[in-house]
Structures are given as C-alpha cells and as structure tokens.
N, C-alpha and C positions, 0 to 999 in steps of 0.2 A: 144493312143493321152498322147500327154505330161499331165500335166497338169500344168496349169500356174498360178502365183503367183501374188499377190495386194505386191507391189514391199513395199509402205508406210509400212504397216502392218508388214514386215518383221523391216523394218528401225527402227520403234518406238519399235520393241520388243526388238530388237540390245539395242536402245536407255536405254529401263528400266534395261537390265542386263547389262549395263556400270555402274548404277545410282547403281544397289545392290553392284557392286564391288568395286566400291568409299565407300560406307557406309560399309564395309568386312574389307576395308584397313586402315582405321579411318581416313577418309579422314577431321573428325573434331580436330582428332589430330594435324593432319599438317596446318589446314587452318581454326583456332577458328574465323578469320573475315568472315568468308560464314558460319558461322553457320544458319542463318536468312534463308540464301539461302538452306543447306542442309536440317534441319528440312523440308521445303517446300517441298521438293522433294523427303524426304523421306515420305511424307503421302500421296503420290498417285502413286510411282514407283510400289510399286507391286500389287495395285489394277487396274493399268491403262497393266501391264503385263496379268494377268488374265482375264480380258474384254476380250484385245485383242486374248486371246489365245482360250477364248470360242467363239470367232468369229467361228471359221471354225469348229466345236465340230461335229465328226463323228460319227451317232448312229452304236449303233452293234444290233446284229441278238440275243438282251438279254444278260441275266448275262453269260451264259455258254460261247456265242459266245466272249465276252468281255473277260472271264477268258484266253480262249483258247490265242484269241489274243497277250494278254501280258504276257502269259507264254510263246507264242512263239518267241517275243518280247526283253522280258527284264530278265526271268529264265535263258533259256536257257545260255542268256548272262553272265549272271550275274554267273554258274557254270561254262561257261569255261573259265571265267577267272579268278576264283577263283582258280581251277587246276591247272592254266598256273603258277599263281604267287604262286602256292603252291610248282611248281615242282622248280622255283627257288629260290628258300628260303633255299630248303632241300639242294642243293646245297654246 
C-alpha cells in the first residue's frame, strides 16, 4: 500500500527550504529595508525544519541496520556519481 503524506508538513518544510535559499542568495544585500523580517525568519527556519523532519523519524534495527541502510542509500550513490563524473572529466 502507498504511504500517505501530510501535505501541510511537506509545504512547511518546503517553505523552510525556500527561506534557506533566500538567505544564501544574499537576500539582505538586495532588500536592506526588509532586514528586520530577515532576522526574524532566520531565527526559526532551521529549527522548524529539523523539528518537522524529526516528526516522522524511522527507527532502525540498531546501529548496524542504520549503517547498512545509509550505505545502500548514500555511499553507493556517491561512489557511482563520482565514477561517472570522473569519466566525464577525463575526456
């Protein structure tokens, strides 16, 4: 069966991500008149994102299970991408 998602949580996380992007593109340099709003939003964007992400934390079967899952999901993809990019850079 397909897992249902809570749309409000996804939208709130997306909003937090947009706030991070705005901070990294020097929002305060382009709009100095909005500096107060910028400082207010900056104070809660990351804590809110981490809180929303932690709501649906999945427990693993111990440290070894966690390590296996992360290896399969992240390291294999990283090494595959690295090999692929290296082959393009050598051309």
